[in-house]
C-alpha positions, 0 to 999 in steps of 0.5 A: 592816293584817294580817288580823284575827280581830275587827276593831272600829270606833267613833264617839267621842262627845262625852263621850269626846274628848279622851283619848288613842287607847290609854286610849280603845281600852283602855276599849272593850276591856277584855279587852286590857291597855293594853300590848297595846293600845299595841303593836296600835296601834304595829305599825299595827293601828289607825286614827284617821280612816283614818290610822296615829297614835301611842298618844298621839293625842287622839281628837276627837267624831266621830272614826271609830277602827278596830282590827283584832285580829290572830288569836292565834298560838302563843307564839314559840319554844315548841312545841306538844306533844300531851300529855295533860291532866287538864281540871277545867274549861274555857271561853272565858277559862280552863282548870283543870287537874289537874296531875300530880306531875312535870310542869313549868308552863313552859319554863325552863332544863333544861325546854324541852318537856313542860311544862303550856304546851307541852300547852296549846298543842297543846290551845288554839292559843293563851294570854294573851300578858301572862306572856311568850313562855315563859309564856303564861296562867300566872297562878300556878304549882305546883311541878313535884313538886307536883300538883293544881288550876292556873288558866291564862288564855286571854286577857288579860281573864282573866289581868289579873282573876285576876292581881288576884285572887291580888294581892288575896288573894281566891283560896282555895287549900287543899293537902293535905300529908303531914308528918312526926311529929305536931302538939301540937295539932289546928290551928296557924297560921303567920305567919313571913315568908319570904325567899330562904336567906342561903346556899342559894340554891336554898332559901327560908327563914324570915327576920325581914325576909322577905315576910309569909307566912300558912299554916293547918294542920289536922290530918286524920289521923295515919298510921304513921311517924309522920305526919300528914296536913294541910289547908293553908290559904294566905292568902299565896302566897310561893315554897314557903310551905307546905314552908317553914312545915312546916319551920319547924314541925318537921314537914317535908313527906315526900318533900321532898328540899330541906327534908327527905329523900325517904326512901320517898316518890316526891315531895314529898307535896304536893297543891293540893287545892282552888281558888276564884276569881271568873269574870273575865267572869261574876263567878260564884264558881268552886270545883274540887278535884283528886282524891286522887292514887294516891301519896297513896292507897298511904300511906293520906293520904285525908281 
């Protein structure tokens, strides 16, 4: 076996006997996903009574189990780059960033470098591996031109927990949006379903048989233009959800060339203002707020 960062040794109790080795180790090490445990066993990092075995091997009472966990390594093929980050919070499990507008979250076609992932690999050394080689640590994403709160997982425990929180809609997500026109009411809730646009494949649209999507809008301030500053609370996380719902509402996001017009605005005027979730290890409820960006302030879009 290769050298390990944290060898773990266990003795199987009578109550634990009869289960598969991968299930046994996954229960002992909840910070690792079962697929990760299986991969470690197949790679020869586990020993049952001193022998390398398959993940499906059954453990018996009194068996000695050893698992050596290799030190994490940066994602293959993704370069660590020394790029400044605005960090709102960091601990051993996760990091919360204030992502600037114009920065892509992870490498993809057309954006091989200069991303949040490249910067984090330099800052952290390694991230959770569940997201794959090009998306280590990435639990959720923000569009390139959207600024604000972004949480990234440093290990599999955090990644699994945060993914569940997002899937079960337990994460609080509040955005600021600078939209065109006026709202006839102080607030509105849009529940229009969203799917890929039937013709323009780069766009999403309100589609009758689309996926459920719900956004609450609250008017914070009316501005010249006419324009309106909105607080947007996401109850679901569909691609381009706020942008599509604002278009459906008749108040497209200002600066959004895909769903409206760029105009005089430097980018789509959307900011992930507040983010809240439960910490994967402590169970504490955490809440973060990304400062209002300067381009919002230039247009008077301050709550």
